[in-house]
C-alpha positions in Angstrom: -55.8 0.1 -16.3 -55.1 -0.6 -12.6 -52.8 -3.5 -13.5 -50.9 -1.2 -15.8 -50.4 1.4 -13.1 -49.3 -1.3 -10.6 -46.9 -2.8 -13.1 -45.4 0.6 -13.9 -45.1 1.4 -10.2 -43.5 -1.9 -9.4 -41.0 -1.6 -12.2 -40.1 1.9 -11.2 -39.5 0.9 -7.6 -37.4 -2.1 -8.8 -35.3 0.2 -11.0 -35.0 2.8 -8.3 -34.0 0.2 -5.7 -31.3 -1.2 -8.0 -29.9 2.3 -8.8 -29.9 3.0 -5.0 -27.9 -0.2 -4.5 -25.5 0.8 -7.2 -25.2 4.3 -5.6 -24.4 2.7 -2.2 -21.8 0.4 -3.8 -20.3 3.3 -5.6 -20.1 5.4 -2.5 -18.5 2.5 -0.5 -16.0 2.0 -3.3 -15.2 5.7 -3.4 -14.7 5.8 0.4 -12.3 2.8 0.2 -10.4 4.5 -2.6 -10.1 7.7 -0.7 -8.7 5.8 2.3 -6.1 4.2 0.1 -5.2 7.6 -1.3 -4.8 9.1 2.2 -2.6 6.1 3.2 -0.5 6.6 0.0 -0.1 10.3 0.7 1.0 9.6 4.3 3.5 7.0 3.1 4.9 9.4 0.5 5.6 12.0 3.2 7.2 9.3 5.3 9.6 8.3 2.5 10.9 11.8 1.8 14.4 12.5 2.9 13.5 15.8 4.5 11.9 13.9 7.4 15.0 12.0 8.4 17.9 12.9 10.6 20.9 11.2 9.1 23.4 12.6 11.5 22.7 9.8 14.0 23.6 7.2 11.4 27.0 8.7 10.5 30.0 6.5 11.3 32.8 7.8 13.5 36.0 7.2 11.6 38.0 6.7 14.8 35.7 3.8 15.8 36.3 2.1 12.4 40.1 2.1 13.1 39.5 -0.1 16.2 37.8 -2.9 14.2 40.1 -5.9 13.7 40.5 -7.1 10.2 38.9 -10.4 9.4 41.2 -13.4 8.8 40.9 -14.8 5.4 40.4 -18.5 5.3 41.7 -19.7 2.0 39.4 -22.5 0.9 40.4 -24.8 -1.9 37.1 -25.6 -3.7 38.7 -27.6 -6.6 37.7 -30.9 -5.2 34.0 -29.9 -4.9 33.6 -29.6 -8.6 35.3 -32.9 -9.6 
């Protein structure tokens, strides 16, 4: 009878310990996933166009007129493929 009680107690503690391990692993996994979700939410707010000031990136048409056109170097590539 004592062996039976000890066996049941031992098995119960082993099952309880394994479920506790599983709970800890699940909690860690959940924390990691929550961190990923927070990072994703932060990135999504970063990528929205409302957060940008595009006026600083506009090109002044007067400054474009001052750019010299590139000289075209006419290359004959016929001999390369012979």
